[in-house]
C-alpha positions as CSV (number, residue, x, y, z in Angstrom):
1,X,-11.1,20.4,3.8
2,X,-10.9,17.0,3.3
3,X,-8.0,15.0,4.3
4,X,-5.7,12.9,1.8
5,X,-2.0,11.7,0.6
6,X,-0.8,10.1,-2.9
7,X,2.2,7.8,-1.5
8,X,3.9,6.5,-4.6
9,X,6.8,4.0,-6.1
10,X,8.5,3.8,-9.5
11,X,10.3,1.1,-10.4
12,X,12.9,1.0,-10.7
13,X,14.4,1.9,-8.4
14,X,12.3,2.9,-5.5
15,X,10.8,-1.1,-5.3
16,X,13.2,-3.2,-7.9
17,X,13.3,-6.1,-4.6
18,X,11.3,-8.4,-3.6
19,X,9.0,-8.1,-0.8
20,X,9.6,-11.0,1.6
21,X,5.9,-12.6,3.2
22,X,5.4,-10.8,6.3
23,X,6.8,-7.0,4.9
24,X,5.3,-4.0,3.4
25,X,5.9,-2.6,0.5
26,X,7.4,0.5,0.0
27,X,5.4,3.9,-1.0
28,X,8.8,6.4,-0.6
29,X,7.8,9.3,-2.4
30,X,5.4,12.0,-1.9
31,X,2.4,12.5,-4.3
32,X,-0.1,15.6,-4.0
33,X,-2.0,15.8,-0.5
34,X,-3.8,18.1,1.6
35,X,-3.4,18.9,5.1
36,X,-0.8,17.0,7.8
37,X,-3.2,14.5,9.1
38,X,-2.2,11.6,6.7
39,X,1.9,11.5,6.5
40,X,4.6,9.2,6.4
41,X,6.4,7.3,9.5
42,X,8.8,5.3,6.9
43,X,8.7,4.4,3.5
44,X,6.2,1.7,4.2
45,X,4.1,3.3,7.1
46,X,1.6,5.7,7.2
47,X,0.1,7.5,9.9
48,X,-3.9,8.4,10.2
49,X,-3.2,11.5,12.7
50,X,-7.0,11.5,13.6
51,X,-9.6,9.0,15.2
52,X,-11.7,8.7,11.3
53,X,-13.3,6.6,8.7
54,X,-10.2,6.9,5.1
55,X,-10.6,5.3,2.2
56,X,-7.1,3.4,1.1
57,X,-7.0,2.7,-2.6
58,X,-3.4,0.8,-3.2
59,X,-2.3,-0.8,-6.5
60,X,1.3,-2.8,-6.7
61,X,2.3,-4.6,-10.5
62,X,4.0,-7.8,-9.2
63,X,5.2,-10.8,-11.6
64,X,4.1,-13.4,-9.1
65,X,0.4,-14.8,-8.1
66,X,-0.2,-13.7,-4.5
67,X,-1.6,-11.5,-2.1
68,X,-1.6,-8.1,0.0
69,X,-3.2,-7.1,2.8
70,X,-3.5,-3.8,5.2
71,X,-2.5,-3.7,8.1
72,X,-3.6,-1.4,11.0
73,X,-1.3,-0.8,13.9
74,X,0.4,-4.2,13.4
75,X,-2.6,-5.7,13.2
76,X,-4.0,-7.5,9.8
77,X,-7.1,-6.4,8.5
78,X,-8.2,-10.1,7.2
79,X,-12.0,-8.1,5.2
80,X,-8.7,-5.8,3.0
81,X,-6.9,-9.2,1.5
82,X,-6.6,-8.7,-2.4
83,X,-5.0,-10.6,-4.2
84,X,-4.5,-12.6,-8.1
85,X,-3.4,-16.4,-9.1
86,X,-1.7,-16.1,-12.5
87,X,0.3,-13.7,-14.8
88,X,1.6,-10.4,-14.2
89,X,-0.2,-7.9,-13.5
90,X,-1.5,-5.2,-10.9
91,X,-3.1,-6.2,-7.5
92,X,-5.5,-3.7,-6.6
93,X,-6.9,-3.1,-3.4
94,X,-9.9,-0.9,-2.0
95,X,-11.3,-0.5,1.7
96,X,-12.7,1.0,4.0
97,X,-10.6,1.9,7.1
98,X,-11.8,3.1,10.8
99,X,-9.8,4.3,13.0
100,X,-10.2,4.2,17.0
101,X,-7.3,5.9,18.6
102,X,-4.8,8.8,16.8
103,X,-1.3,8.4,15.4
104,X,-2.5,4.7,14.0
105,X,0.1,2.9,11.4
106,X,-1.1,2.0,8.3
107,X,0.8,-0.6,6.2
108,X,0.5,-2.5,3.0
109,X,2.1,-6.3,3.6
110,X,2.8,-9.4,1.5
111,X,0.5,-11.8,4.6
112,X,2.8,-13.6,6.6
113,X,0.8,-16.6,5.4
114,X,1.9,-16.0,1.8
115,X,4.3,-19.1,0.4
116,X,6.2,-16.7,-1.8
117,X,8.0,-13.4,-2.2
118,X,6.5,-10.6,-4.3
119,X,8.7,-9.2,-7.3
120,X,7.9,-5.7,-7.8
121,X,7.1,-5.7,-11.9
122,X,10.0,-3.1,-12.8
123,X,8.5,-2.6,-16.7
124,X,5.0,-4.0,-16.8
125,X,3.8,-4.1,-20.5
126,X,6.3,-1.7,-22.0
127,X,9.9,0.1,-21.4
128,X,8.6,3.0,-19.0
129,X,8.8,2.5,-15.2
130,X,5.4,2.0,-13.6
131,X,4.5,3.3,-10.2
132,X,2.7,1.6,-7.5
133,X,0.5,4.1,-5.6
134,X,-1.2,4.2,-2.0
135,X,-4.6,6.5,-2.1
136,X,-5.7,7.7,1.7
137,X,-8.6,9.5,1.7
138,X,-10.1,10.4,5.1
139,X,-14.2,10.7,4.5
140,X,-15.4,10.4,8.0
């Protein structure tokens, strides 16, 4: 059976505030999932119970130019940095992450090296609240 989980936020109210440098983006709602090997440990941290390889996809609408990075067990995964230079739009990232210990913790972070907080855009492009998603799929 394929293990997967979709965690999301609706803005507002889930991420109406800013995400300061060095802090993690919240995805406090549970979407579709399969199995119990991918679960949340808080609104912004996610447990990968099995040693394995995972495909990670995330998207977050923000107002500022900025970057997001995946962390695994508190360590930045440098190859996962994604960002945008100007305008209000989504930051979208996709990466393959391999864990080497059970119960590894994954986050999506506004990297500590960034100069500004990121404002999560509540109504990007229209009048309805937009969503942010973190989709984790175990592929190996």
